[in-house]
C-alpha positions in Angstrom: 112.5 125.9 81.3 112.8 127.7 84.6 111.1 126.5 87.7 109.4 129.1 90.0 111.0 129.2 93.4 110.1 130.3 96.9 112.6 130.9 99.7 112.2 129.3 103.2 111.7 132.8 104.5 109.0 133.7 102.0 107.2 130.4 102.8 107.4 131.0 106.5 105.9 134.5 106.1 103.0 133.1 104.0 102.3 130.4 106.5 102.4 132.9 109.4 99.8 135.0 107.5 97.6 131.9 107.4 97.8 131.4 103.6 96.4 128.1 102.5 99.3 126.5 100.6 99.8 123.1 99.0 103.1 121.8 100.4 104.6 118.4 99.4 107.6 117.0 101.1 109.4 114.5 98.8 112.1 113.3 101.3 112.5 109.7 102.5 110.7 108.3 105.6 113.7 108.6 108.0 114.2 112.2 106.9 110.6 113.4 107.6 110.7 111.7 111.0 113.1 114.5 112.0 110.4 117.0 111.3 108.2 118.3 108.5 106.6 121.7 107.9 103.1 121.6 109.5 100.5 120.9 106.8 102.9 119.4 104.3 101.9 116.1 102.6 104.6 113.5 102.4 105.0 111.8 99.0 108.5 110.4 98.5 110.2 111.5 95.3 110.1 108.0 93.9 106.4 107.7 94.4 105.4 111.0 92.7 104.6 109.3 89.3 102.1 106.9 90.8 100.5 109.7 92.8 99.7 112.0 90.0 96.0 111.7 90.7 96.6 113.6 94.0 97.6 116.7 92.1 95.1 119.2 90.7 96.2 121.3 87.7 94.3 124.3 89.1 96.4 124.5 92.2 100.0 125.4 92.8 102.2 123.0 94.8 105.3 123.9 96.7 107.9 121.1 96.8 110.2 120.5 99.7 113.3 118.3 100.3 116.5 118.4 102.3 118.4 120.8 100.2 116.1 121.8 97.3 117.7 119.4 94.7 115.3 116.5 94.7 112.3 118.8 94.9 113.7 120.7 91.9 113.7 117.4 89.9 110.2 116.7 91.0 109.2 120.2 89.9 110.6 119.7 86.4 108.9 116.4 86.1 105.5 117.7 87.2 105.8 120.9 85.1 106.3 118.7 82.1 103.0 117.1 82.9 101.3 120.5 83.0 101.2 121.1 86.8 101.8 124.4 88.6 104.8 123.9 90.8 107.3 125.9 92.9 110.5 124.7 94.5 111.5 125.7 98.1 115.1 126.5 97.6 117.5 125.8 100.4 115.3 122.9 101.6 114.8 121.8 105.2 118.5 122.6 105.8 117.6 126.3 105.7 114.1 126.0 107.2 114.0 127.9 110.6 110.3 127.7 111.1 108.1 125.3 113.0 108.3 121.6 112.3 106.1 118.7 113.5 
């Protein structure tokens, strides 16, 4: 089962065009303090299962972490539950856009 991906560059282009995207950052608190992509919601990887009611099966969510590994795991988990997901490959290590 393959997970759909998006590159940091593709995501940045979409945000610059003003596309309304559902971004979820699954890193730990101390990591997001160093900066998150504006508009992203922070739900730590370990808290995803108890936050399933946040997700809507009609929307696609883009998951973000430091390198793309944890977010990929979250994507597999949520795809199994029937959600539309996409993993930002390269993670925040490769993100060159704005952070807040």
